[in-house]
N, C-alpha and C positions, 0 to 999 in steps of 0.2 A: 791393483795389486797381485799379485801370485795365490796361488794356492795351493796347498797341498794335501792329503790321504797322509795317516796317521796308522801303522796296522799295530796291531795291539793285543795281546795274550793277558793272561791274569788268573789268580787267585784269588780268589772275591771275600774269604774269610772275613779278613779284618778291615773292611772295611762296610762303609756304609751305601753303598751303590757304585754308581759307575757316573751319571750325575751331580756337578758339585750340586750341595746343601747347605744352609744355614746351620753353624754347630755338632759339623761336623768332616769327618773322612773320608773322601772318594776319591777313586780312579782318575777324574776326569782333575781334581787336585793335583795328584802326585803329579799329573804328564805337566799338566803347565807351571807347575814351581820346576822340575826336571828344565822345560823349557827356555824359563825366566832366566835359568840359571847357568846356563848352558850360551844363547842369543846372545843375555845383558837386554831383555826386552820382554814386556810382560804379550804373552798371546794368550787368546780365547777362544776354546777349542768348542765346536759345535761332535756332539756324539753320532753317531748312526741307530741305536739297538741301547735303547735305557736299559741295564739288568736294576734288579733288587740288591740290597744291601746281603751279603753270604751266596751273591751268584757268581757262577765263575766263563770266562771265555778264553776258546781256544783262538777264537778271533773276534775281533771288534775294531769299528773303525771309528776315529774324529777325521772332519777337517780344520784344517786352520789358514789365515789369513794372514802372513805376514812378507816382512820385504827384506831377505838378510841384508846386508852389510854386501854380501860375496854370493855368488853362487857356490852354496857348500860342499863337500864329497859326502853325499848322504853315507853311503856306507864307515866312513868316519863319525857322524851325525848318532846314528843308530848305538857305534859301541860306545860313545860316550854319553848318551841319554842314558843308556839302562847301567852304565856305571854310578850315574846319582842314583837311579831309580829302588826302591827298595825288593828286596828278592823276587816278592810275589807280584810284579808287573812286570812287563819286556815288550819293547819297543820291537814293532819286527823290521818293518820297513817305514822308509817316510820317500813319497815322490810329489812330483809334479801332476797337477789334473789340470783341467779346463775350470778357466774360473766362475760357470755356472755349474759346478759339479758338486751334487749334496750330498753327502756321507748317509747321510737318514731318506732321503726323499728320494736317491736314483736306487736303491738297495730291489733289484727284482727278488728274491727269498731272504730268507732264513732260515736258519735249522739248529734245532736243540737237541738237549739228549738228557734226561734225568734217568739214574742209576737207585736200583733199590738192591741191599743188599739183605739176605735172609738170615746171615751168620754171622757173630763177632766176629770183628776184625778191627783192629785197629790204623790200619794203612787207608780203609775208607770211608773212615769217620765226618773226615772234613770233605769230604765231595761227592760224600755219596748217602741215602738213607737206609736206616736200619727198619727191616720192617720183618720181622720173622714170621712169618707166616705162607702158610699154603698161596700159592699162585694158581691158579686154572688160566693156560695161557691160550689156549685155545680162544673161552672168553673174552680174555684181552684183547686179542686183535678182530675178533668180531666187535666188541668195543668201537676200534681204532677204525673198523675201516665204516664204520656210520656217521663217522668225522671227515673222511674224504669226497675234496668239491669244495662249491662256493656255499657257505650256510649263515645265518645271521648267530654268531655266537656268543650272543649278550646273557645268555646265563652264566657261559667262562669270562666272563667282565666285573672287575669289581666294583662295588659300586661307589661311583662322584665321580666315575673317569671321564673326561669331555672328549667326545669324537664323534664325527659327522653321522660315522656310520659302526656300525656289527658286524659288517659281513666282511668275510673274512674265505682264503681261498686253503685250504690246503693241501697241497703237492703227495707229500709222501708221510704216512703216518703207523708203525708198526712197529711192535713190541716182540725183543728179541731175548735168548740168555748167550751173557757173553762170558764165558769163566767161570766168577762166581757172583755175577750180577743178574739183574733183568736189567734189559733199557729200552726206556723207551725213547726213538727217535722219532721228529715233527720237522716237516718242513712245510713255510706258506709264505705267502706276499707278506700278510702282518701277523702280529696276532694284537692280544687286546690287555690290558692292565689284571697282572695276574692271570694268563690263561693258561701258559702251560704248567703254572699247579696247580687248577683249578680241575684240567681234563685230567694228570694224573692219578688227581687224590680220589676224583670221582671216579674214575675209570678199575682202579684199586678195589673199590667196593663190589664192581662187577666183577674181576675177578680173583675177590672170595667168595662170590654167590649169597652178596650182604643184598644188591639188586639183581634183581635181569637187566638183559637187551635191552627190554620192552621198557622197561620202568628208565635207564639209558636215554634211549630213546627219547623220552617223555620228557627230560630232562633239561635233554637238547632245545627242544621244541616250544618247553616251557618260556623262555628268554628271561625266568627269572632265576640269578643267583643264589638267593636263598635257600635255594636245592643242589646246591654243589659244596665240594668238600674242598673248602682252598688250605686245609693244616697242613700238606705234605714240609717239610723244611726246605727252603731256602741252597744249603749248601748240597741235595742232588740234580740244583740247576746246573748245565753248561750251554753257552751260547757257540755252536761251532764251527760255523759260517755262515757269515753274511754275502753275495755275490751279487754283484754290479753287472 
């Protein structure tokens, strides 16, 4: 059966996450409903990157196996799917791939951004974290520098995560000032459950000089999630890019 990739973008504020789950509305549910309406057949999607409730994405992917009655004009399909979908979910494109292509396992790396703002702004409240404290950017970037390369990130993985390894490779990792916000950008070959928010919350303590760089390094090497701050809210996090 032919396989297709679906590139999507969404604002996650009103959803319980990316992947389907019982008794909650998700991004996957809405797109599967739109596909079923348009093609008049059920379609089961497989997601690239699982995002939590309230997390956004500028780019994410699903793959789906289905055999349309005739080869569609994909620009028309995208137009009609977007007419069916809610305003906060967009299908960017649909394209055929090899039968063995996998939206999750074939991804080379993913990039996330976490956005913080220090002065009240109603236009940022649902896509950034209001954190009204003075930050030491040099310390934030010194902490980020410790994370580059391949490490065991068990400290930054929420408990009861079923993975074969906690090793991840961080390719890009930095903090910068962007207009009226502070943005953390990180790229890696894989991310553990809660990892980016754990990194952000703990590095913010470094930036406020609540813990030292040395203490942050000890947290990395401790492999102990109880030392990590996972409390930063979901709305500041955006999946920016998935690269195959």
